[in-house]
VMD Tcl script that draws the C-alpha trace (Angstrom):
set ca {
  {167.67 24.84 59.68}
  {164.74 26.88 61.00}
  {166.48 30.14 60.13}
  {167.16 28.89 56.59}
  {163.50 28.04 56.06}
  {162.43 31.43 57.39}
  {164.91 33.11 55.08}
  {163.52 31.23 52.06}
  {159.96 32.15 53.05}
  {160.92 35.80 53.32}
  {162.59 35.52 49.96}
  {159.30 34.36 48.36}
  {157.12 36.92 50.16}
  {159.38 39.91 50.81}
  {157.54 43.22 50.71}
  {158.46 45.43 47.74}
  {161.39 43.25 46.78}
  {161.74 41.54 43.43}
  {162.04 37.76 43.21}
  {164.98 36.14 41.40}
  {164.46 35.69 37.62}
  {163.96 31.92 37.87}
  {161.16 32.26 40.42}
  {159.52 35.07 38.49}
  {159.51 32.86 35.39}
  {158.03 29.96 37.36}
  {155.22 32.12 38.78}
  {154.50 33.59 35.36}
  {154.11 30.08 33.95}
  {151.87 29.11 36.88}
  {149.60 32.13 36.31}
  {148.66 30.58 32.96}
  {148.97 26.93 33.90}
  {146.73 26.98 37.00}
  {143.53 28.20 35.21}
  {144.23 25.66 32.46}
  {144.64 22.95 35.09}
  {141.27 23.86 36.64}
  {139.63 23.70 33.19}
  {141.22 20.30 32.46}
  {140.23 18.96 35.89}
  {136.61 20.04 35.55}
  {136.48 18.55 32.04}
  {138.15 15.18 32.48}
  {138.21 14.02 36.13}
  {135.23 11.61 36.36}
  {134.06 12.42 39.89}
  {134.20 16.19 39.35}
  {131.22 18.22 38.18}
  {129.72 16.70 35.00}
  {126.01 17.59 35.16}
  {125.13 16.91 31.52}
  {125.12 14.15 28.92}
  {126.55 14.88 25.49}
  {124.67 12.84 22.91}
  {126.70 10.60 20.60}
  {123.55 9.10 19.09}
  {120.08 10.58 19.15}
  {116.57 9.92 17.85}
  {113.40 11.88 17.14}
  {110.36 11.36 19.30}
  {106.74 11.42 18.24}
  {104.66 14.38 19.44}
  {107.60 16.33 20.82}
  {108.69 19.63 19.29}
  {112.15 19.68 20.91}
  {114.63 17.86 18.69}
  {117.92 16.59 20.07}
  {120.73 15.70 17.68}
  {124.17 14.20 18.18}
  {126.43 16.73 19.88}
  {123.60 18.30 21.91}
  {123.68 18.18 25.69}
  {120.93 17.40 28.17}
  {120.83 17.04 31.94}
  {121.60 13.69 33.50}
  {118.20 13.77 35.16}
  {116.34 14.07 31.84}
  {118.50 11.66 29.84}
  {116.89 8.41 31.21}
  {113.43 9.87 30.45}
  {114.52 10.61 26.88}
  {115.97 7.11 26.40}
  {112.88 5.41 27.87}
  {110.56 7.39 25.58}
  {112.47 6.12 22.51}
  {112.45 2.56 23.87}
  {108.69 2.75 24.38}
  {108.19 3.76 20.74}
  {110.34 0.80 19.66}
  {108.28 -1.54 21.85}
  {105.12 -0.31 20.14}
  {106.71 -0.95 16.73}
  {107.90 -4.45 17.73}
  {104.51 -5.39 19.25}
  {102.82 -4.43 15.98}
  {105.32 -6.56 14.02}
  {104.70 -9.58 16.28}
  {100.94 -9.25 15.74}
  {101.50 -9.27 11.98}
  {100.23 -5.70 11.65}
  {103.44 -3.70 11.25}
  {103.16 0.05 11.61}
  {103.43 1.99 8.39}
  {105.83 4.90 8.00}
  {106.84 7.11 5.15}
  {110.12 6.59 3.36}
  {111.11 10.06 4.55}
  {110.71 9.03 8.20}
  {112.75 5.88 7.64}
  {115.52 7.84 5.89}
  {115.69 10.18 8.91}
  {116.04 7.15 11.22}
  {118.85 5.74 9.07}
  {120.65 9.09 9.07}
  {120.84 9.02 12.87}
  {123.80 6.67 12.37}
  {125.79 9.37 10.52}
  {127.65 10.55 13.69}
  {129.11 7.05 13.97}
  {130.25 7.24 10.35}
  {131.88 10.62 10.86}
  {133.53 9.64 14.14}
  {135.07 6.53 12.58}
  {136.15 8.30 9.39}
  {133.70 6.41 7.17}
  {131.98 9.71 6.28}
  {133.24 13.23 5.80}
  {131.56 15.90 7.89}
  {129.64 17.18 4.84}
  {128.41 13.67 3.94}
  {126.00 13.20 6.85}
  {123.08 12.96 4.42}
  {124.81 10.81 1.83}
  {122.24 7.98 1.89}
  {124.25 5.70 -0.38}
  {127.26 5.69 1.96}
  {124.97 5.38 5.00}
  {123.41 2.34 3.32}
  {126.85 0.71 3.17}
  {127.56 1.59 6.81}
  {124.30 0.01 7.99}
  {125.19 -3.07 5.96}
  {128.73 -3.25 7.34}
  {127.65 -2.91 10.97}
  {124.77 -5.39 10.57}
  {127.01 -7.98 8.87}
  {129.87 -7.20 11.28}
  {132.31 -6.27 8.55}
  {132.59 -2.83 10.19}
  {133.25 -2.16 13.88}
  {132.74 1.23 15.46}
  {135.81 2.06 17.53}
  {135.26 5.79 17.98}
  {131.75 5.33 19.46}
  {131.10 2.09 21.30}
  {127.64 0.96 20.21}
  {125.52 -0.76 22.85}
  {124.28 -4.31 22.33}
  {120.76 -2.93 22.14}
  {121.70 -0.62 19.26}
  {123.61 -3.37 17.45}
  {120.46 -5.52 17.55}
  {118.39 -2.60 16.25}
  {120.88 -2.13 13.38}
  {120.56 -5.80 12.44}
  {116.72 -5.71 12.64}
  {116.52 -2.58 10.50}
  {119.01 -3.98 7.99}
  {116.90 -7.11 7.50}
  {113.93 -4.91 6.56}
  {116.07 -2.57 4.47}
  {117.95 -5.27 2.53}
  {114.71 -7.14 1.87}
  {113.16 -4.06 0.25}
  {116.28 -2.96 -1.68}
  {119.26 -5.42 -1.74}
  {121.30 -2.70 -3.45}
  {121.01 0.98 -2.72}
  {117.89 2.64 -4.10}
  {116.28 5.25 -1.87}
  {113.05 5.05 -3.84}
  {112.67 1.41 -2.75}
  {113.22 2.06 0.96}
  {110.58 0.20 3.03}
  {107.42 1.97 4.13}
  {107.17 -0.27 7.19}
  {108.23 1.67 10.29}
  {111.86 0.96 11.25}
  {113.17 0.89 14.81}
  {114.88 3.94 16.25}
  {118.41 3.92 17.59}
  {118.53 4.25 21.36}
  {120.23 7.53 22.38}
  {123.76 7.17 23.72}
  {125.92 9.77 25.37}
  {128.86 10.49 27.62}
  {129.18 12.61 30.76}
  {129.86 16.21 29.88}
  {130.20 19.76 31.12}
  {127.37 22.13 30.22}
  {127.35 23.48 26.69}
  {128.90 26.78 27.79}
  {132.01 25.00 29.16}
  {133.27 22.58 26.49}
  {136.30 20.41 27.16}
  {139.72 21.54 25.87}
  {139.93 18.86 23.17}
  {136.53 19.92 21.82}
  {137.68 23.54 21.65}
  {140.91 22.60 19.87}
  {139.12 20.34 17.38}
  {136.42 22.93 16.59}
  {138.98 25.73 16.27}
  {141.20 23.70 13.95}
  {138.22 22.84 11.77}
  {136.95 26.42 11.57}
  {140.33 27.92 10.73}
  {141.12 25.29 8.09}
  {137.73 25.00 6.35}
  {136.35 27.14 3.55}
  {132.68 27.96 4.33}
  {130.26 26.59 1.76}
  {127.77 29.47 1.94}
  {130.08 32.17 0.64}
  {130.79 33.53 4.13}
  {134.29 34.84 4.88}
  {136.91 32.46 6.22}
  {138.08 32.77 9.80}
  {141.37 34.32 8.67}
  {139.45 36.93 6.65}
  {137.35 37.68 9.75}
  {140.54 37.95 11.78}
  {142.11 40.44 9.37}
  {138.88 42.45 9.35}
  {138.82 42.67 13.16}
  {142.46 43.77 13.21}
  {141.67 46.54 10.73}
  {138.85 47.84 12.96}
  {141.18 48.02 15.95}
  {144.02 49.55 13.95}
  {142.07 52.36 12.30}
  {140.02 53.20 15.39}
  {143.11 53.48 17.54}
  {145.15 55.22 14.82}
  {142.56 58.00 14.46}
  {142.41 58.30 18.24}
  {146.19 58.76 18.41}
  {146.29 61.12 15.43}
  {143.86 63.56 17.04}
  {144.36 62.80 20.71}
  {148.13 62.94 21.12}
  {148.61 66.53 19.87}
  {145.62 67.73 21.89}
  {146.87 65.92 25.02}
  {150.35 67.41 24.74}
  {148.88 70.88 24.36}
  {146.64 70.34 27.39}
  {149.58 69.11 29.43}
  {151.80 72.02 28.33}
  {149.44 75.01 28.29}
  {146.89 75.78 30.97}
  {144.82 77.55 28.29}
  {144.19 74.33 26.36}
  {143.80 72.37 29.59}
  {140.97 74.56 30.88}
  {139.40 74.80 27.43}
  {139.25 71.06 26.63}
  {139.81 68.83 29.67}
  {136.60 69.63 31.58}
  {134.48 68.49 28.64}
  {136.76 65.49 27.96}
  {136.58 64.48 31.62}
  {132.78 64.79 31.50}
  {132.35 62.94 28.21}
  {134.48 59.92 29.20}
  {131.77 58.87 31.68}
  {129.24 58.51 28.88}
  {129.09 54.86 27.69}
  {130.34 54.84 24.12}
  {127.92 52.05 23.00}
  {124.97 54.38 23.66}
  {126.08 56.39 20.64}
  {126.08 53.36 18.33}
  {122.64 54.18 16.91}
  {123.86 57.70 16.03}
  {127.02 56.33 14.44}
  {124.98 54.02 12.22}
  {122.57 56.84 11.35}
  {125.20 59.15 9.90}
  {128.00 56.71 8.97}
  {126.00 53.77 7.58}
  {126.18 50.11 8.51}
  {129.63 49.17 7.18}
  {132.95 49.59 9.03}
  {132.80 53.33 9.68}
  {130.57 53.20 12.80}
  {132.68 50.35 14.20}
  {135.88 52.34 13.81}
  {134.10 55.36 15.30}
  {133.16 53.39 18.42}
  {136.76 52.27 19.00}
  {137.82 55.88 18.47}
  {135.30 57.27 21.00}
  {136.08 54.48 23.46}
  {139.80 55.39 23.56}
  {140.10 59.06 22.54}
  {138.88 60.73 25.75}
  {140.88 58.42 28.03}
  {143.92 58.94 25.84}
  {143.74 62.74 26.09}
  {143.58 62.70 29.89}
  {146.29 60.07 30.39}
  {148.82 61.66 28.02}
  {148.06 65.16 29.30}
  {148.90 63.94 32.80}
  {152.08 62.27 31.50}
  {153.09 65.58 29.90}
  {152.63 67.43 33.20}
  {154.94 64.98 34.96}
  {157.93 66.13 32.93}
  {160.45 67.81 35.21}
  {160.20 71.60 35.23}
  {163.99 71.86 35.52}
  {164.31 70.70 31.90}
  {161.97 73.45 30.71}
  {163.71 76.06 32.83}
  {167.12 75.06 31.50}
  {165.88 75.27 27.91}
  {164.31 78.68 28.51}
  {167.55 79.90 30.05}
  {169.26 78.96 26.80}
  {166.70 81.03 24.87}
  {164.27 78.34 23.65}
  {160.88 79.61 22.44}
  {157.51 77.85 22.85}
  {157.79 75.87 19.63}
  {161.30 74.71 20.52}
  {160.17 73.77 24.01}
  {157.45 71.57 22.55}
  {159.52 69.99 19.79}
  {162.91 69.62 21.47}
  {162.19 69.33 25.18}
  {158.62 68.23 25.99}
  {158.07 65.72 23.20}
  {161.49 63.95 23.55}
  {161.18 64.10 27.33}
  {157.79 62.37 27.51}
  {158.34 59.97 24.58}
  {159.23 56.82 26.64}
  {156.23 57.31 28.95}
  {154.02 58.31 26.02}
  {154.93 55.05 24.28}
  {154.06 53.10 27.42}
  {150.73 54.93 27.75}
  {149.82 54.07 24.16}
  {150.71 50.44 24.75}
  {148.28 50.29 27.68}
  {145.60 52.28 25.83}
  {145.82 49.82 22.92}
  {144.72 47.12 25.35}
  {141.64 49.22 26.12}
  {140.92 49.47 22.42}
  {140.68 45.66 22.25}
  {137.91 45.71 24.85}
  {135.74 47.72 22.43}
  {136.13 45.24 19.56}
  {133.25 42.94 20.51}
  {130.78 45.82 20.90}
  {132.03 47.63 17.81}
  {131.61 44.68 15.45}
  {128.00 44.20 16.52}
  {127.06 47.68 15.25}
  {125.26 47.66 11.91}
  {126.29 44.55 10.00}
  {127.74 41.89 12.30}
  {131.22 41.28 10.95}
  {134.65 39.97 11.86}
  {135.37 37.62 14.72}
  {132.55 39.05 16.83}
  {129.98 38.31 14.14}
  {131.08 34.68 14.27}
  {130.95 34.63 18.08}
  {127.44 36.08 18.08}
  {126.15 33.62 15.48}
  {127.65 30.52 17.09}
  {126.74 31.66 20.60}
  {123.04 31.93 19.71}
  {123.28 28.35 18.41}
  {125.02 27.20 21.61}
  {128.13 26.15 19.66}
  {130.43 27.30 22.43}
  {133.18 24.91 21.37}
  {133.46 27.17 18.31}
  {133.21 30.37 20.37}
  {136.07 29.62 22.76}
  {138.83 29.43 20.08}
  {137.90 32.91 18.83}
  {137.86 34.37 22.35}
  {141.25 32.80 23.03}
  {142.59 34.11 19.70}
  {141.55 37.66 20.58}
  {143.18 37.37 23.99}
  {146.41 35.90 22.58}
  {146.60 38.59 19.90}
  {146.24 41.38 22.44}
  {148.67 39.74 24.88}
  {151.45 39.05 22.37}
  {151.03 42.48 20.80}
  {151.52 44.00 24.24}
  {154.57 41.84 24.95}
  {156.09 42.76 21.58}
  {155.57 46.46 22.19}
  {157.01 46.10 25.70}
  {160.14 44.43 24.30}
  {160.51 47.07 21.59}
  {160.32 49.83 24.20}
  {163.71 48.81 25.59}
  {165.14 48.95 22.06}
  {163.57 52.30 21.19}
  {164.50 53.97 24.49}
  {167.71 52.29 25.77}
  {168.63 55.34 27.90}
  {165.69 54.87 30.29}
  {166.20 53.30 33.69}
  {163.83 50.41 32.92}
  {165.75 49.55 29.74}
  {169.12 49.59 31.49}
  {167.93 47.30 34.27}
  {165.93 44.93 32.04}
  {167.51 41.49 31.42}
  {168.79 41.22 27.88}
  {168.23 37.96 26.01}
  {170.15 36.78 22.93}
  {167.78 38.50 20.49}
  {167.94 41.81 22.37}
  {171.74 41.69 22.52}
  {171.90 40.92 18.79}
  {169.61 43.84 17.86}
  {171.48 46.25 20.11}
  {174.88 45.20 18.75}
  {173.62 45.47 15.16}
  {172.29 48.96 15.87}
  {175.56 50.03 17.49}
  {177.62 48.70 14.56}
  {175.35 50.48 12.07}
  {175.70 53.75 13.98}
  {179.52 53.31 14.13}
  {179.85 52.78 10.37}
  {177.62 55.74 9.62}
  {179.75 57.89 11.89}
  {182.92 56.59 10.24}
  {181.59 57.34 6.73}
  {180.70 60.86 7.71}
}
mol new
graphics top color blue
foreach p $ca { graphics top sphere $p radius 0.5 }
foreach p [lrange $ca 0 end-1] q [lrange $ca 1 end] { graphics top cylinder $p $q radius 0.2 }
display resetview
């Protein structure tokens, strides 16, 4: 029994030995699941770190410049102070009413107090998100809650707030039994007492908040004429594509020449090796100066960020080609052009493809910096705007989208490598799923019929 356990342990942790496919699949799933589990635990387990309060209801305070609205977060230490300050203002208003000298307030101030109930309307589906200032519908919500024909299920209103709603409704209905904002009372109304729930800090929103915000952003047409999220996504993809395409177009031929001829290697690689240590973003001002503020400097940054690395990596790949292949071709009378076209290029193609796949991942790392040059555009422009407003629940979906796009692109290219280069050792040893077997069989049948026709 002891030997069997030791054997299983060695099987999990054997040095330089591959695990069985089932265990590899399990560990791959765990590599994604474990970080997600930590995020879920931190967000939802009550006794774990929740240092903030996320406001469900808020109120303005007199003489304070900082304004908190529903959805904002504040520390648990400050929240009781905030609530007590609002209560104290209500006590002052109630004391004045009891003395028969009610405090006066402008209709505008009272309308703002009534609109503080709009998050309850939105949460319960009584209001659309763009109807937060629809005073006529808010009038009906105040009436329904005061007369108990409506019950808030999404946000549980405290008894204190339900009493405030009834007190305010008595004053409101007395001044205007039916909706008429011009007849709103000028007597100061009571303020709703702030309510909130335990929350992570604003920079670490809970998963359900991220999903909800992402779904809303990707399925809503902006009202201010700004591009949709899908248009931003396509724009970001175009920046990556053209920057990397130009890098490949110029870099691959130069790299192959450097790896094949010592003349080109000594002429170009010292400068390339020197230049790659210069941070590409430092040239962003120059790019904007001579390329303008549109997409050209962004594409140029992706190009500069990948070109010099690409030349060195592919030049080294070219040098790794076995000399015996070149010697055999020269023995058969091949000239320099034939060596390049028929020996070197086909010989390095599988490794060249793999190098480009890895270099494409580097290109993605330049996207965020590139899109901040000149006019802020694409997904990064959205991240920058929402990040400055602390809307991190809207930032996370975009970051995740960029990561998923890069990851699945890499996996697709990795899968295609085995189809493009089936003669390589990696392709022969790779497990072949149903789709791979179907593609390979279709290719073989097509080649057979072509051969038969000829």
